All heavy atoms as TSV, in Angstrom:
chain	resi	resn	atom	element	x	y	z
A	1	MET	N	N	0.846	-1.173	0.000
A	1	MET	CA	C	0.000	0.000	0.000
A	1	MET	C	C	0.893	1.238	0.000
A	1	MET	O	O	1.904	1.282	0.685
A	1	MET	CB	C	-0.896	-0.024	1.242
A	1	MET	CG	C	-1.911	1.088	1.283
A	1	MET	SD	S	-3.027	0.986	2.702
A	1	MET	CE	C	-3.926	-0.487	2.341
A	2	SER	N	N	0.524	2.240	-0.770
A	2	SER	CA	C	1.298	3.471	-0.854
A	2	SER	C	C	1.080	4.324	0.386
A	2	SER	O	O	0.114	4.145	1.131
A	2	SER	CB	C	0.884	4.260	-2.090
A	2	SER	OG	O	-0.426	4.789	-1.922
A	3	GLU	N	N	1.991	5.266	0.608
A	3	GLU	CA	C	1.821	6.203	1.719
A	3	GLU	C	C	0.528	6.993	1.551
A	3	GLU	O	O	-0.199	7.204	2.515
A	3	GLU	CB	C	3.017	7.153	1.801
A	3	GLU	CG	C	4.297	6.482	2.205
A	3	GLU	CD	C	4.247	5.891	3.596
A	3	GLU	OE1	O	3.681	6.511	4.511
A	3	GLU	OE2	O	4.776	4.780	3.773
A	4	PHE	N	N	0.228	7.420	0.321
A	4	PHE	CA	C	-1.019	8.136	0.069
A	4	PHE	C	C	-2.200	7.251	0.439
A	4	PHE	O	O	-3.130	7.692	1.107
A	4	PHE	CB	C	-1.109	8.571	-1.401
A	4	PHE	CG	C	-2.439	9.175	-1.750
A	4	PHE	CD1	C	-2.735	10.481	-1.412
A	4	PHE	CD2	C	-3.414	8.417	-2.388
A	4	PHE	CE1	C	-3.972	11.034	-1.710
A	4	PHE	CE2	C	-4.652	8.958	-2.693
A	4	PHE	CZ	C	-4.928	10.271	-2.354
A	5	GLY	N	N	-2.168	6.011	0.011
A	5	GLY	CA	C	-3.252	5.078	0.310
A	5	GLY	C	C	-3.461	4.896	1.802
A	5	GLY	O	O	-4.593	4.874	2.288
A	6	LEU	N	N	-2.370	4.776	2.547
A	6	LEU	CA	C	-2.470	4.651	3.996
A	6	LEU	C	C	-3.089	5.893	4.621
A	6	LEU	O	O	-3.930	5.804	5.518
A	6	LEU	CB	C	-1.085	4.409	4.608
A	6	LEU	CG	C	-0.460	3.049	4.370
A	6	LEU	CD1	C	0.994	3.045	4.824
A	6	LEU	CD2	C	-1.251	1.989	5.105
A	7	LYS	N	N	-2.656	7.048	4.144
A	7	LYS	CA	C	-3.173	8.303	4.696
A	7	LYS	C	C	-4.665	8.470	4.431
A	7	LYS	O	O	-5.431	8.779	5.348
A	7	LYS	CB	C	-2.404	9.482	4.121
A	7	LYS	CG	C	-1.003	9.576	4.641
A	7	LYS	CD	C	-0.263	10.723	3.986
A	7	LYS	CE	C	1.186	10.716	4.399
A	7	LYS	NZ	N	1.930	11.814	3.783
A	8	VAL	N	N	-5.077	8.274	3.187
A	8	VAL	CA	C	-6.489	8.511	2.882
A	8	VAL	C	C	-7.382	7.446	3.518
A	8	VAL	O	O	-8.490	7.763	3.955
A	8	VAL	CB	C	-6.763	8.648	1.368
A	8	VAL	CG1	C	-6.047	9.866	0.805
A	8	VAL	CG2	C	-6.405	7.422	0.603
A	9	LYS	N	N	-6.895	6.237	3.612
A	9	LYS	CA	C	-7.676	5.206	4.289
A	9	LYS	C	C	-7.829	5.560	5.769
A	9	LYS	O	O	-8.916	5.431	6.345
A	9	LYS	CB	C	-7.017	3.838	4.132
A	9	LYS	CG	C	-7.846	2.711	4.704
A	9	LYS	CD	C	-7.222	1.371	4.396
A	9	LYS	CE	C	-8.120	0.240	4.875
A	9	LYS	NZ	N	-7.558	-1.071	4.517
A	10	GLY	N	N	-6.762	6.024	6.381
A	10	GLY	CA	C	-6.827	6.444	7.778
A	10	GLY	C	C	-7.771	7.615	7.987
A	10	GLY	O	O	-8.553	7.632	8.946
A	11	LEU	N	N	-7.710	8.595	7.086
A	11	LEU	CA	C	-8.616	9.747	7.181
A	11	LEU	C	C	-10.064	9.305	7.013
A	11	LEU	O	O	-10.949	9.748	7.746
A	11	LEU	CB	C	-8.256	10.789	6.120
A	11	LEU	CG	C	-6.959	11.568	6.342
A	11	LEU	CD1	C	-6.562	12.327	5.076
A	11	LEU	CD2	C	-7.096	12.520	7.520
A	12	ARG	N	N	-10.299	8.437	6.053
A	12	ARG	CA	C	-11.653	7.951	5.800
A	12	ARG	C	C	-12.188	7.200	7.015
A	12	ARG	O	O	-13.299	7.446	7.483
A	12	ARG	CB	C	-11.661	7.044	4.560
A	12	ARG	CG	C	-13.019	6.423	4.258
A	12	ARG	CD	C	-12.993	5.594	3.006
A	12	ARG	NE	N	-12.101	4.460	3.028
A	12	ARG	CZ	C	-12.339	3.308	3.659
A	12	ARG	NH1	N	-13.446	3.141	4.351
A	12	ARG	NH2	N	-11.479	2.321	3.590
A	13	LYS	N	N	-11.377	6.303	7.556
A	13	LYS	CA	C	-11.819	5.509	8.699
A	13	LYS	C	C	-11.994	6.363	9.952
A	13	LYS	O	O	-12.860	6.083	10.774
A	13	LYS	CB	C	-10.858	4.358	8.948
A	13	LYS	CG	C	-10.979	3.292	7.869
A	13	LYS	CD	C	-10.184	2.077	8.231
A	13	LYS	CE	C	-10.492	0.962	7.286
A	13	LYS	NZ	N	-11.541	0.090	7.767
A	14	SER	N	N	-11.186	7.424	10.086
A	14	SER	CA	C	-11.311	8.289	11.264
A	14	SER	C	C	-12.659	9.002	11.294
A	14	SER	O	O	-13.108	9.431	12.355
A	14	SER	CB	C	-10.174	9.311	11.308
A	14	SER	OG	O	-10.357	10.327	10.337
A	15	ARG	N	N	-13.282	9.100	10.148
A	15	ARG	CA	C	-14.619	9.702	10.063
A	15	ARG	C	C	-15.718	8.653	9.888
A	15	ARG	O	O	-16.853	8.992	9.607
A	15	ARG	CB	C	-14.668	10.686	8.894
A	15	ARG	CG	C	-13.785	11.892	9.123
A	15	ARG	CD	C	-14.181	12.995	8.213
A	15	ARG	NE	N	-13.295	14.123	8.366
A	15	ARG	CZ	C	-13.397	15.222	7.671
A	15	ARG	NH1	N	-14.350	15.342	6.758
A	15	ARG	NH2	N	-12.556	16.215	7.858
A	16	ASP	N	N	-15.352	7.418	10.043
A	16	ASP	CA	C	-16.304	6.307	9.903
A	16	ASP	C	C	-17.045	6.332	8.569
A	16	ASP	O	O	-18.252	6.101	8.507
A	16	ASP	CB	C	-17.322	6.295	11.056
A	16	ASP	CG	C	-16.673	5.978	12.385
A	16	ASP	OD1	O	-15.748	5.143	12.402
A	16	ASP	OD2	O	-17.086	6.564	13.402
A	17	LEU	N	N	-16.300	6.585	7.499
A	17	LEU	CA	C	-16.883	6.621	6.150
A	17	LEU	C	C	-16.565	5.332	5.412
A	17	LEU	O	O	-15.457	4.803	5.512
A	17	LEU	CB	C	-16.308	7.792	5.346
A	17	LEU	CG	C	-16.579	9.194	5.863
A	17	LEU	CD1	C	-15.751	10.208	5.085
A	17	LEU	CD2	C	-18.049	9.517	5.751
A	18	THR	N	N	-17.525	4.850	4.664
A	18	THR	CA	C	-17.258	3.733	3.766
A	18	THR	C	C	-16.648	4.288	2.487
A	18	THR	O	O	-16.719	5.498	2.215
A	18	THR	CB	C	-18.554	2.982	3.412
A	18	THR	OG1	O	-19.404	3.875	2.672
A	18	THR	CG2	C	-19.259	2.461	4.650
A	19	ILE	N	N	-16.071	3.413	1.699
A	19	ILE	CA	C	-15.528	3.839	0.407
A	19	ILE	C	C	-16.653	4.402	-0.455
A	19	ILE	O	O	-16.488	5.424	-1.114
A	19	ILE	CB	C	-14.807	2.669	-0.294
A	19	ILE	CG1	C	-13.518	2.337	0.449
A	19	ILE	CG2	C	-14.508	3.000	-1.749
A	19	ILE	CD1	C	-12.793	1.127	-0.067
A	20	ARG	N	N	-17.806	3.779	-0.415
A	20	ARG	CA	C	-18.957	4.240	-1.206
A	20	ARG	C	C	-19.377	5.657	-0.791
A	20	ARG	O	O	-19.603	6.519	-1.626
A	20	ARG	CB	C	-20.131	3.290	-1.066
A	20	ARG	CG	C	-21.355	3.700	-1.862
A	20	ARG	CD	C	-22.497	2.722	-1.665
A	20	ARG	NE	N	-22.078	1.371	-1.988
A	20	ARG	CZ	C	-22.353	0.764	-3.135
A	20	ARG	NH1	N	-23.076	1.360	-4.041
A	20	ARG	NH2	N	-21.925	-0.465	-3.357
A	21	THR	N	N	-19.482	5.880	0.527
A	21	THR	CA	C	-19.890	7.197	1.017
A	21	THR	C	C	-18.877	8.266	0.627
A	21	THR	O	O	-19.243	9.355	0.175
A	21	THR	CB	C	-20.065	7.172	2.549
A	21	THR	OG1	O	-21.014	6.170	2.884
A	21	THR	CG2	C	-20.533	8.508	3.071
A	22	LEU	N	N	-17.600	7.964	0.795
A	22	LEU	CA	C	-16.562	8.923	0.414
A	22	LEU	C	C	-16.624	9.198	-1.081
A	22	LEU	O	O	-16.515	10.352	-1.510
A	22	LEU	CB	C	-15.176	8.407	0.802
A	22	LEU	CG	C	-14.022	9.337	0.453
A	22	LEU	CD1	C	-14.165	10.690	1.138
A	22	LEU	CD2	C	-12.693	8.684	0.808
A	23	GLY	N	N	-16.806	8.163	-1.861
A	23	GLY	CA	C	-16.916	8.345	-3.308
A	23	GLY	C	C	-18.062	9.256	-3.681
A	23	GLY	O	O	-17.917	10.130	-4.548
A	24	ASN	N	N	-19.199	9.090	-3.009
A	24	ASN	CA	C	-20.341	9.963	-3.277
A	24	ASN	C	C	-20.029	11.409	-2.903
A	24	ASN	O	O	-20.414	12.336	-3.613
A	24	ASN	CB	C	-21.575	9.483	-2.512
A	24	ASN	CG	C	-22.133	8.197	-3.066
A	24	ASN	OD1	O	-21.884	7.821	-4.211
A	24	ASN	ND2	N	-22.879	7.485	-2.242
A	25	GLU	N	N	-19.340	11.596	-1.788
A	25	GLU	CA	C	-18.987	12.948	-1.337
A	25	GLU	C	C	-18.005	13.631	-2.296
A	25	GLU	O	O	-18.098	14.833	-2.531
A	25	GLU	CB	C	-18.381	12.905	0.065
A	25	GLU	CG	C	-19.355	12.541	1.148
A	25	GLU	CD	C	-20.364	13.648	1.427
A	25	GLU	OE1	O	-20.044	14.830	1.255
A	25	GLU	OE2	O	-21.484	13.307	1.832
A	26	LEU	N	N	-17.059	12.863	-2.817
A	26	LEU	CA	C	-16.005	13.429	-3.668
A	26	LEU	C	C	-16.327	13.379	-5.151
A	26	LEU	O	O	-15.635	14.005	-5.948
A	26	LEU	CB	C	-14.678	12.699	-3.419
A	26	LEU	CG	C	-14.104	12.763	-2.009
A	26	LEU	CD1	C	-12.789	12.006	-1.949
A	26	LEU	CD2	C	-13.926	14.194	-1.548
A	27	GLY	N	N	-17.333	12.608	-5.516
A	27	GLY	CA	C	-17.628	12.444	-6.936
A	27	GLY	C	C	-16.610	11.565	-7.639
A	27	GLY	O	O	-16.307	11.753	-8.810
A	28	ILE	N	N	-16.084	10.601	-6.888
A	28	ILE	CA	C	-15.094	9.647	-7.407
A	28	ILE	C	C	-15.679	8.254	-7.221
A	28	ILE	O	O	-16.261	7.955	-6.179
A	28	ILE	CB	C	-13.753	9.775	-6.650
A	28	ILE	CG1	C	-13.167	11.184	-6.807
A	28	ILE	CG2	C	-12.760	8.728	-7.131
A	28	ILE	CD1	C	-11.950	11.451	-5.943
A	29	SER	N	N	-15.509	7.392	-8.206
A	29	SER	CA	C	-16.102	6.058	-8.116
A	29	SER	C	C	-15.509	5.255	-6.965
A	29	SER	O	O	-14.343	5.435	-6.577
A	29	SER	CB	C	-15.915	5.290	-9.423
A	29	SER	OG	O	-14.570	4.887	-9.577
A	30	LYS	N	N	-16.322	4.369	-6.440
A	30	LYS	CA	C	-15.919	3.481	-5.356
A	30	LYS	C	C	-14.693	2.658	-5.750
A	30	LYS	O	O	-13.759	2.506	-4.963
A	30	LYS	CB	C	-17.098	2.577	-5.008
A	30	LYS	CG	C	-16.861	1.606	-3.908
A	30	LYS	CD	C	-18.090	0.771	-3.642
A	30	LYS	CE	C	-17.957	-0.537	-4.354
A	30	LYS	NZ	N	-18.888	-1.570	-3.964
A	31	SER	N	N	-14.688	2.145	-6.960
A	31	SER	CA	C	-13.565	1.306	-7.403
A	31	SER	C	C	-12.275	2.117	-7.524
A	31	SER	O	O	-11.198	1.618	-7.195
A	31	SER	CB	C	-13.896	0.614	-8.719
A	31	SER	OG	O	-14.139	1.547	-9.740
A	32	ARG	N	N	-12.392	3.357	-7.958
A	32	ARG	CA	C	-11.188	4.196	-8.082
A	32	ARG	C	C	-10.620	4.508	-6.699
A	32	ARG	O	O	-9.400	4.437	-6.490
A	32	ARG	CB	C	-11.503	5.482	-8.841
A	32	ARG	CG	C	-10.260	6.284	-9.151
A	32	ARG	CD	C	-10.509	7.354	-10.180
A	32	ARG	NE	N	-11.027	6.840	-11.425
A	32	ARG	CZ	C	-10.291	6.396	-12.444
A	32	ARG	NH1	N	-8.979	6.408	-12.355
A	32	ARG	NH2	N	-10.855	5.959	-13.544
A	33	ILE	N	N	-11.480	4.848	-5.745
A	33	ILE	CA	C	-11.008	5.118	-4.380
A	33	ILE	C	C	-10.329	3.881	-3.815
A	33	ILE	O	O	-9.274	3.972	-3.189
A	33	ILE	CB	C	-12.166	5.596	-3.481
A	33	ILE	CG1	C	-12.548	7.019	-3.880
A	33	ILE	CG2	C	-11.779	5.531	-2.004
A	33	ILE	CD1	C	-13.714	7.594	-3.142
A	34	SER	N	N	-10.904	2.731	-4.043
A	34	SER	CA	C	-10.307	1.486	-3.575
A	34	SER	C	C	-8.919	1.283	-4.177
A	34	SER	O	O	-7.980	0.888	-3.471
A	34	SER	CB	C	-11.226	0.320	-3.923
A	34	SER	OG	O	-10.702	-0.885	-3.446
A	35	ARG	N	N	-8.774	1.556	-5.469
A	35	ARG	CA	C	-7.455	1.419	-6.117
A	35	ARG	C	C	-6.455	2.417	-5.555
A	35	ARG	O	O	-5.277	2.086	-5.387
A	35	ARG	CB	C	-7.591	1.572	-7.629
A	35	ARG	CG	C	-8.235	0.369	-8.284
A	35	ARG	CD	C	-8.088	0.378	-9.793
A	35	ARG	NE	N	-8.699	1.529	-10.408
A	35	ARG	CZ	C	-9.941	1.585	-10.892
A	35	ARG	NH1	N	-10.715	0.513	-10.825
A	35	ARG	NH2	N	-10.413	2.673	-11.439
A	36	TYR	N	N	-6.900	3.642	-5.253
A	36	TYR	CA	C	-6.002	4.628	-4.629
A	36	TYR	C	C	-5.533	4.113	-3.275
A	36	TYR	O	O	-4.344	4.175	-2.957
A	36	TYR	CB	C	-6.699	5.973	-4.411
A	36	TYR	CG	C	-7.097	6.742	-5.649
A	36	TYR	CD1	C	-8.100	7.709	-5.577
A	36	TYR	CD2	C	-6.485	6.546	-6.877
A	36	TYR	CE1	C	-8.483	8.444	-6.677
A	36	TYR	CE2	C	-6.868	7.263	-7.990
A	36	TYR	CZ	C	-7.867	8.218	-7.890
A	36	TYR	OH	O	-8.248	8.948	-8.984
A	37	GLU	N	N	-6.465	3.619	-2.462
A	37	GLU	CA	C	-6.115	3.167	-1.120
A	37	GLU	C	C	-5.183	1.963	-1.143
A	37	GLU	O	O	-4.338	1.825	-0.260
A	37	GLU	CB	C	-7.378	2.843	-0.313
A	37	GLU	CG	C	-8.138	4.082	0.095
A	37	GLU	CD	C	-9.273	3.812	1.063
A	37	GLU	OE1	O	-9.432	2.659	1.529
A	37	GLU	OE2	O	-10.014	4.774	1.359
A	38	ARG	N	N	-5.321	1.108	-2.118
A	38	ARG	CA	C	-4.440	-0.062	-2.228
A	38	ARG	C	C	-3.115	0.266	-2.910
A	38	ARG	O	O	-2.228	-0.583	-2.988
A	38	ARG	CB	C	-5.149	-1.185	-2.980
A	38	ARG	CG	C	-6.293	-1.798	-2.203
A	38	ARG	CD	C	-6.805	-3.081	-2.845
A	38	ARG	NE	N	-7.047	-2.961	-4.265
A	38	ARG	CZ	C	-8.247	-2.760	-4.821
A	38	ARG	NH1	N	-9.322	-2.678	-4.072
A	38	ARG	NH2	N	-8.380	-2.671	-6.125
A	39	GLY	N	N	-2.990	1.479	-3.424
A	39	GLY	CA	C	-1.756	1.882	-4.084
A	39	GLY	C	C	-1.614	1.350	-5.492
A	39	GLY	O	O	-0.523	1.347	-6.052
A	40	GLU	N	N	-2.713	0.909	-6.085
A	40	GLU	CA	C	-2.667	0.373	-7.444
A	40	GLU	C	C	-2.560	1.477	-8.489
A	40	GLU	O	O	-2.002	1.240	-9.560
A	40	GLU	CB	C	-3.901	-0.478	-7.715
A	40	GLU	CG	C	-3.938	-1.740	-6.888
A	40	GLU	CD	C	-5.218	-2.519	-7.069
A	40	GLU	OE1	O	-6.082	-2.125	-7.882
A	40	GLU	OE2	O	-5.369	-3.540	-6.379
A	41	THR	N	N	-3.124	2.635	-8.188
A	41	THR	CA	C	-3.020	3.788	-9.084
A	41	THR	C	C	-2.789	5.039	-8.257
A	41	THR	O	O	-3.146	5.083	-7.073
A	41	THR	CB	C	-4.294	4.001	-9.934
A	41	THR	OG1	O	-5.394	4.251	-9.061
A	41	THR	CG2	C	-4.600	2.817	-10.809
A	42	GLU	N	N	-2.183	6.023	-8.872
A	42	GLU	CA	C	-1.968	7.309	-8.223
A	42	GLU	C	C	-3.049	8.273	-8.691
A	42	GLU	O	O	-3.385	8.320	-9.875
A	42	GLU	CB	C	-0.586	7.865	-8.583
A	42	GLU	CG	C	0.556	7.034	-8.037
A	42	GLU	CD	C	0.616	7.041	-6.525
A	42	GLU	OE1	O	0.353	8.093	-5.918
A	42	GLU	OE2	O	0.915	5.987	-5.949
A	43	PRO	N	N	-3.587	9.057	-7.779
A	43	PRO	CA	C	-4.659	9.981	-8.155
A	43	PRO	C	C	-4.123	11.184	-8.918
A	43	PRO	O	O	-2.998	11.625	-8.686
A	43	PRO	CB	C	-5.236	10.417	-6.805
A	43	PRO	CG	C	-4.096	10.277	-5.861
A	43	PRO	CD	C	-3.302	9.102	-6.349
A	44	PRO	N	N	-4.947	11.739	-9.813
A	44	PRO	CA	C	-4.549	12.975	-10.490
A	44	PRO	C	C	-4.672	14.144	-9.510
A	44	PRO	O	O	-5.286	14.032	-8.438
A	44	PRO	CB	C	-5.575	13.100	-11.623
A	44	PRO	CG	C	-6.779	12.395	-11.107
A	44	PRO	CD	C	-6.249	11.262	-10.256
A	45	LEU	N	N	-4.108	15.261	-9.883
A	45	LEU	CA	C	-4.137	16.448	-9.033
A	45	LEU	C	C	-5.561	16.843	-8.653
A	45	LEU	O	O	-5.820	17.238	-7.511
A	45	LEU	CB	C	-3.424	17.613	-9.726
A	45	LEU	CG	C	-3.293	18.897	-8.922
A	45	LEU	CD1	C	-2.591	18.656	-7.596
A	45	LEU	CD2	C	-2.549	19.940	-9.749
A	46	SER	N	N	-6.493	16.702	-9.574
A	46	SER	CA	C	-7.882	17.062	-9.278
A	46	SER	C	C	-8.440	16.232	-8.124
A	46	SER	O	O	-9.151	16.749	-7.255
A	46	SER	CB	C	-8.759	16.907	-10.520
A	46	SER	OG	O	-8.736	15.575	-10.982
A	47	ALA	N	N	-8.116	14.955	-8.075
A	47	ALA	CA	C	-8.575	14.093	-6.981
A	47	ALA	C	C	-7.853	14.447	-5.681
A	47	ALA	O	O	-8.464	14.464	-4.613
A	47	ALA	CB	C	-8.359	12.624	-7.328
A	48	LEU	N	N	-6.565	14.740	-5.769
A	48	LEU	CA	C	-5.818	15.144	-4.573
A	48	LEU	C	C	-6.438	16.389	-3.946
A	48	LEU	O	O	-6.584	16.470	-2.724
A	48	LEU	CB	C	-4.354	15.422	-4.924
A	48	LEU	CG	C	-3.485	14.218	-5.233
A	48	LEU	CD1	C	-2.130	14.677	-5.758
A	48	LEU	CD2	C	-3.318	13.353	-4.001
A	49	ARG	N	N	-6.822	17.329	-4.791
A	49	ARG	CA	C	-7.458	18.555	-4.277
A	49	ARG	C	C	-8.779	18.250	-3.590
A	49	ARG	O	O	-9.094	18.832	-2.555
A	49	ARG	CB	C	-7.669	19.547	-5.412
A	49	ARG	CG	C	-6.393	20.195	-5.867
A	49	ARG	CD	C	-6.660	21.227	-6.927
A	49	ARG	NE	N	-5.426	21.901	-7.287
A	49	ARG	CZ	C	-5.097	22.241	-8.508
A	49	ARG	NH1	N	-5.920	21.988	-9.519
A	49	ARG	NH2	N	-3.952	22.851	-8.744
A	50	LYS	N	N	-9.557	17.344	-4.153
A	50	LYS	CA	C	-10.833	16.960	-3.534
A	50	LYS	C	C	-10.606	16.334	-2.163
A	50	LYS	O	O	-11.301	16.652	-1.200
A	50	LYS	CB	C	-11.593	15.981	-4.430
A	50	LYS	CG	C	-12.166	16.613	-5.671
A	50	LYS	CD	C	-12.862	15.573	-6.539
A	50	LYS	CE	C	-13.399	16.192	-7.808
A	50	LYS	NZ	N	-14.121	15.215	-8.630
A	51	TYR	N	N	-9.638	15.434	-2.069
A	51	TYR	CA	C	-9.313	14.809	-0.789
A	51	TYR	C	C	-8.870	15.863	0.220
A	51	TYR	O	O	-9.321	15.863	1.369
A	51	TYR	CB	C	-8.198	13.783	-0.954
A	51	TYR	CG	C	-8.632	12.397	-1.345
A	51	TYR	CD1	C	-8.490	11.937	-2.644
A	51	TYR	CD2	C	-9.149	11.527	-0.397
A	51	TYR	CE1	C	-8.869	10.652	-2.991
A	51	TYR	CE2	C	-9.524	10.234	-0.732
A	51	TYR	CZ	C	-9.382	9.808	-2.033
A	51	TYR	OH	O	-9.752	8.535	-2.370
A	52	ALA	N	N	-7.958	16.736	-0.187
A	52	ALA	CA	C	-7.427	17.748	0.724
A	52	ALA	C	C	-8.529	18.667	1.241
A	52	ALA	O	O	-8.593	18.950	2.444
A	52	ALA	CB	C	-6.340	18.565	0.025
A	53	GLU	N	N	-9.395	19.097	0.364
A	53	GLU	CA	C	-10.483	19.979	0.781
A	53	GLU	C	C	-11.462	19.251	1.706
A	53	GLU	O	O	-11.841	19.768	2.749
A	53	GLU	CB	C	-11.217	20.520	-0.442
A	53	GLU	CG	C	-12.287	21.529	-0.088
A	53	GLU	CD	C	-12.944	22.119	-1.314
A	53	GLU	OE1	O	-12.234	22.424	-2.291
A	53	GLU	OE2	O	-14.174	22.264	-1.284
A	54	PHE	N	N	-11.841	18.057	1.327
A	54	PHE	CA	C	-12.816	17.303	2.114
A	54	PHE	C	C	-12.302	17.007	3.524
A	54	PHE	O	O	-13.023	17.161	4.511
A	54	PHE	CB	C	-13.183	16.000	1.403
A	54	PHE	CG	C	-14.226	15.209	2.125
A	54	PHE	CD1	C	-15.570	15.539	2.027
A	54	PHE	CD2	C	-13.873	14.124	2.918
A	54	PHE	CE1	C	-16.548	14.812	2.703
A	54	PHE	CE2	C	-14.843	13.392	3.594
A	54	PHE	CZ	C	-16.172	13.740	3.487
A	55	PHE	N	N	-11.041	16.577	3.628
A	55	PHE	CA	C	-10.480	16.203	4.920
A	55	PHE	C	C	-9.769	17.359	5.623
A	55	PHE	O	O	-9.225	17.174	6.710
A	55	PHE	CB	C	-9.526	15.014	4.764
A	55	PHE	CG	C	-10.230	13.718	4.473
A	55	PHE	CD1	C	-10.074	13.099	3.245
A	55	PHE	CD2	C	-11.050	13.119	5.413
A	55	PHE	CE1	C	-10.715	11.894	2.966
A	55	PHE	CE2	C	-11.699	11.923	5.151
A	55	PHE	CZ	C	-11.531	11.316	3.930
A	56	ASP	N	N	-9.751	18.525	4.989
A	56	ASP	CA	C	-9.132	19.718	5.560
A	56	ASP	C	C	-7.666	19.482	5.921
A	56	ASP	O	O	-7.218	19.727	7.043
A	56	ASP	CB	C	-9.913	20.210	6.779
A	56	ASP	CG	C	-9.519	21.630	7.179
A	56	ASP	OD1	O	-9.089	22.399	6.301
A	56	ASP	OD2	O	-9.636	21.955	8.381
A	57	VAL	N	N	-6.941	18.929	4.951
A	57	VAL	CA	C	-5.502	18.731	5.071
A	57	VAL	C	C	-4.837	19.373	3.850
A	57	VAL	O	O	-5.503	19.717	2.882
A	57	VAL	CB	C	-5.113	17.229	5.157
A	57	VAL	CG1	C	-5.690	16.592	6.408
A	57	VAL	CG2	C	-5.538	16.470	3.916
A	58	THR	N	N	-3.545	19.529	3.912
A	58	THR	CA	C	-2.821	20.128	2.791
A	58	THR	C	C	-2.462	19.078	1.750
A	58	THR	O	O	-2.385	17.876	2.048
A	58	THR	CB	C	-1.520	20.801	3.275
A	58	THR	OG1	O	-0.651	19.788	3.792
A	58	THR	CG2	C	-1.789	21.866	4.322
A	59	LEU	N	N	-2.217	19.564	0.549
A	59	LEU	CA	C	-1.714	18.670	-0.500
A	59	LEU	C	C	-0.363	18.102	-0.093
A	59	LEU	O	O	-0.065	16.945	-0.370
A	59	LEU	CB	C	-1.593	19.408	-1.830
A	59	LEU	CG	C	-2.892	19.770	-2.522
A	59	LEU	CD1	C	-2.611	20.636	-3.741
A	59	LEU	CD2	C	-3.663	18.530	-2.917
A	60	GLU	N	N	0.434	18.909	0.575
A	60	GLU	CA	C	1.748	18.451	1.026
A	60	GLU	C	C	1.615	17.269	1.979
A	60	GLU	O	O	2.375	16.310	1.896
A	60	GLU	CB	C	2.515	19.587	1.703
A	60	GLU	CG	C	2.979	20.660	0.757
A	60	GLU	CD	C	1.882	21.665	0.390
A	60	GLU	OE1	O	0.809	21.700	1.056
A	60	GLU	OE2	O	2.079	22.413	-0.566
A	61	TYR	N	N	0.645	17.342	2.875
A	61	TYR	CA	C	0.427	16.216	3.795
A	61	TYR	C	C	0.085	14.948	3.014
A	61	TYR	O	O	0.645	13.881	3.270
A	61	TYR	CB	C	-0.689	16.525	4.798
A	61	TYR	CG	C	-1.126	15.289	5.529
A	61	TYR	CD1	C	-0.334	14.740	6.539
A	61	TYR	CD2	C	-2.291	14.625	5.170
A	61	TYR	CE1	C	-0.707	13.568	7.180
A	61	TYR	CE2	C	-2.672	13.455	5.818
A	61	TYR	CZ	C	-1.876	12.927	6.807
A	61	TYR	OH	O	-2.241	11.764	7.427
A	62	LEU	N	N	-0.829	15.072	2.067
A	62	LEU	CA	C	-1.245	13.892	1.305
A	62	LEU	C	C	-0.114	13.307	0.480
A	62	LEU	O	O	-0.059	12.095	0.279
A	62	LEU	CB	C	-2.418	14.244	0.383
A	62	LEU	CG	C	-3.740	14.538	1.074
A	62	LEU	CD1	C	-4.768	14.978	0.043
A	62	LEU	CD2	C	-4.239	13.338	1.849
A	63	CYS	N	N	0.781	14.153	0.015
A	63	CYS	CA	C	1.838	13.690	-0.891
A	63	CYS	C	C	3.162	13.418	-0.189
A	63	CYS	O	O	4.070	12.850	-0.784
A	63	CYS	CB	C	2.054	14.728	-1.987
A	63	CYS	SG	S	0.596	14.966	-3.018
A	64	ASP	N	N	3.273	13.818	1.074
A	64	ASP	CA	C	4.519	13.664	1.818
A	64	ASP	C	C	4.592	12.264	2.421
A	64	ASP	O	O	3.594	11.720	2.879
A	64	ASP	CB	C	4.610	14.724	2.914
A	64	ASP	CG	C	5.982	14.840	3.501
A	64	ASP	OD1	O	6.948	14.290	2.929
A	64	ASP	OD2	O	6.120	15.473	4.561
A	65	ASP	N	N	5.786	11.702	2.480
A	65	ASP	CA	C	5.954	10.347	2.986
A	65	ASP	C	C	6.115	10.242	4.499
A	65	ASP	O	O	6.100	9.157	5.032
A	65	ASP	CB	C	7.175	9.680	2.336
A	65	ASP	CG	C	6.907	9.287	0.911
A	65	ASP	OD1	O	5.737	9.255	0.506
A	65	ASP	OD2	O	7.870	8.999	0.192
A	66	ASP	N	N	6.222	11.386	5.202
A	66	ASP	CA	C	6.489	11.245	6.635
A	66	ASP	C	C	5.205	11.095	7.461
A	66	ASP	O	O	5.284	10.888	8.671
A	66	ASP	CB	C	7.327	12.412	7.165
A	66	ASP	CG	C	6.582	13.725	7.181
A	66	ASP	OD1	O	5.414	13.792	6.791
A	66	ASP	OD2	O	7.200	14.715	7.593
A	67	MET	N	N	4.039	11.166	6.841
A	67	MET	CA	C	2.745	10.942	7.467
A	67	MET	C	C	2.508	11.850	8.677
A	67	MET	O	O	1.864	11.469	9.633
A	67	MET	CB	C	2.564	9.477	7.868
A	67	MET	CG	C	2.472	8.568	6.670
A	67	MET	SD	S	2.025	6.892	7.080
A	67	MET	CE	C	0.319	7.082	7.524
A	68	LYS	N	N	3.013	13.076	8.646
A	68	LYS	CA	C	2.755	14.027	9.712
A	68	LYS	C	C	1.913	15.163	9.165
A	68	LYS	O	O	2.146	15.655	8.075
A	68	LYS	CB	C	4.066	14.600	10.249
A	68	LYS	CG	C	4.912	13.567	10.961
A	68	LYS	CD	C	6.175	14.186	11.450
A	68	LYS	CE	C	7.071	13.127	12.063
A	68	LYS	NZ	N	8.384	13.631	12.373
A	69	TYR	N	N	0.935	15.590	9.952
A	69	TYR	CA	C	0.145	16.764	9.553
A	69	TYR	C	C	1.038	17.984	9.542
A	69	TYR	O	O	1.948	18.114	10.332
A	69	TYR	CB	C	-1.012	16.992	10.558
A	69	TYR	CG	C	-2.145	16.042	10.369
A	69	TYR	CD1	C	-2.246	14.893	11.131
A	69	TYR	CD2	C	-3.132	16.297	9.436
A	69	TYR	CE1	C	-3.304	14.019	10.954
A	69	TYR	CE2	C	-4.184	15.408	9.251
A	69	TYR	CZ	C	-4.267	14.289	10.010
A	69	TYR	OH	O	-5.304	13.420	9.848
A	70	ARG	N	N	0.726	18.866	8.673
A	70	ARG	CA	C	1.478	20.139	8.576
A	70	ARG	C	C	0.663	21.236	9.179
A	70	ARG	O	O	-0.489	21.265	9.176
A	70	ARG	CB	C	1.754	20.441	7.107
A	70	ARG	CG	C	2.534	19.328	6.449
A	70	ARG	CD	C	3.796	19.860	5.894
A	70	ARG	NE	N	4.521	18.794	5.285
A	70	ARG	CZ	C	5.692	18.379	5.715
A	70	ARG	NH1	N	6.250	18.905	6.750
A	70	ARG	NH2	N	6.328	17.422	5.117
């Protein structure tokens, strides 16, 4: 699993959201979110922005490997 995948899965679970619910909130398919979380694909910048805005974190946090909030 990628660092991004670990981070977004942790953020999602911290809010008790299912992949389906998060997908509906972000306008991203359930299968695509699942692939991001498993590290099978990397999200485009547009998806990164949606995640950052929704979870109120920075793009740097999502893309940084040290897994610390900024």
